[in-house]
C-alpha positions as CSV (number, residue, x, y, z in Angstrom):
1,M,4.5,0.7,10.0
2,G,1.5,-1.6,9.8
3,A,-0.7,0.7,11.8
4,L,0.4,3.7,9.9
5,N,-0.2,1.9,6.6
6,R,-3.6,0.9,7.7
7,G,-4.5,4.4,8.7
8,V,-3.2,5.8,5.4
9,G,-5.1,3.1,3.5
10,E,-8.4,3.9,5.3
11,S,-8.0,7.6,4.6
12,W,-7.5,6.8,0.9
13,V,-10.7,4.8,0.8
14,Q,-12.6,7.8,2.2
15,A,-10.8,10.1,-0.3
16,R,-11.7,7.8,-3.2
17,Q,-15.4,7.9,-2.0
18,E,-15.3,11.7,-1.9
19,K,-13.7,11.7,-5.4
20,V,-10.5,13.3,-4.2
21,I,-8.4,10.5,-5.6
22,S,-9.0,9.6,-9.2
23,S,-10.2,6.1,-10.2
24,R,-7.1,5.6,-12.3
25,Q,-4.9,5.7,-9.1
26,V,-3.9,2.7,-7.1
27,A,-1.8,1.8,-4.1
28,E,1.6,0.4,-4.7
29,I,3.7,-1.5,-2.2
30,I,7.1,-0.1,-1.6
31,T,9.8,-2.3,0.1
32,T,12.9,-1.1,1.8
33,D,15.6,-2.1,-0.7
34,D,18.5,-3.1,1.5
35,D,20.0,-6.3,3.1
36,R,17.3,-6.3,5.8
37,R,14.3,-6.8,3.4
38,C,12.6,-10.0,4.3
39,L,11.7,-12.8,1.9
40,V,7.9,-12.1,2.6
41,C,8.1,-8.6,1.4
42,E,10.6,-8.9,-1.4
43,P,8.3,-10.2,-4.1
44,L,5.6,-7.6,-3.1
45,D,7.8,-4.6,-4.3
46,G,5.9,-2.7,-7.0
47,V,2.6,-4.8,-6.7
48,Q,-0.4,-2.6,-7.2
49,V,-3.6,-3.0,-5.4
50,P,-6.9,-1.2,-5.6
51,I,-7.6,1.6,-3.2
52,D,-11.3,1.0,-3.1
53,D,-11.1,-2.2,-1.2
54,F,-8.7,-1.7,1.7
55,S,-9.1,-5.4,2.6
56,S,-7.1,-6.3,-0.5
57,H,-4.1,-4.4,0.8
58,P,-1.4,-6.7,2.2
59,S,-1.0,-7.1,5.9
60,F,2.5,-6.0,6.8
61,H,4.1,-8.2,9.3
62,S,5.6,-7.3,12.7
63,S,8.7,-5.2,12.4
64,C,8.0,-4.6,8.7
65,R,9.5,-1.4,7.2
66,C,7.5,-1.5,3.9
67,T,4.9,1.0,3.1
68,I,2.3,2.0,0.3
69,G,2.0,4.9,-1.9
70,I,-0.5,6.2,-4.5
71,V,0.5,6.0,-8.2
72,D,-1.2,5.9,-11.5
73,K,-2.4,2.4,-12.6
74,R,-0.1,0.6,-15.1
C-alpha cells in the first residue's frame, strides 16, 4: 500500500500543477477501521494534508493497509 499511495500522491502533485485538481482539495488519510488497525495509524484517520507538497504526506509503514483520498478542504 505504501508504494501505491506514493504513486497516487505523485500523480496528484502533477494533476495539481496542471490544474486538474482544484486548490480547495486536499489528501485525507483513510485508515482501515477494524481490530487490526495499528496504534501508529489510528490517530491519523481523517487527517488532511496538502496535495502540492507530497513530502508532507505520511509514510505508511510496512504491512500498512491505510490509504489516502482526495476531499474538499474542511
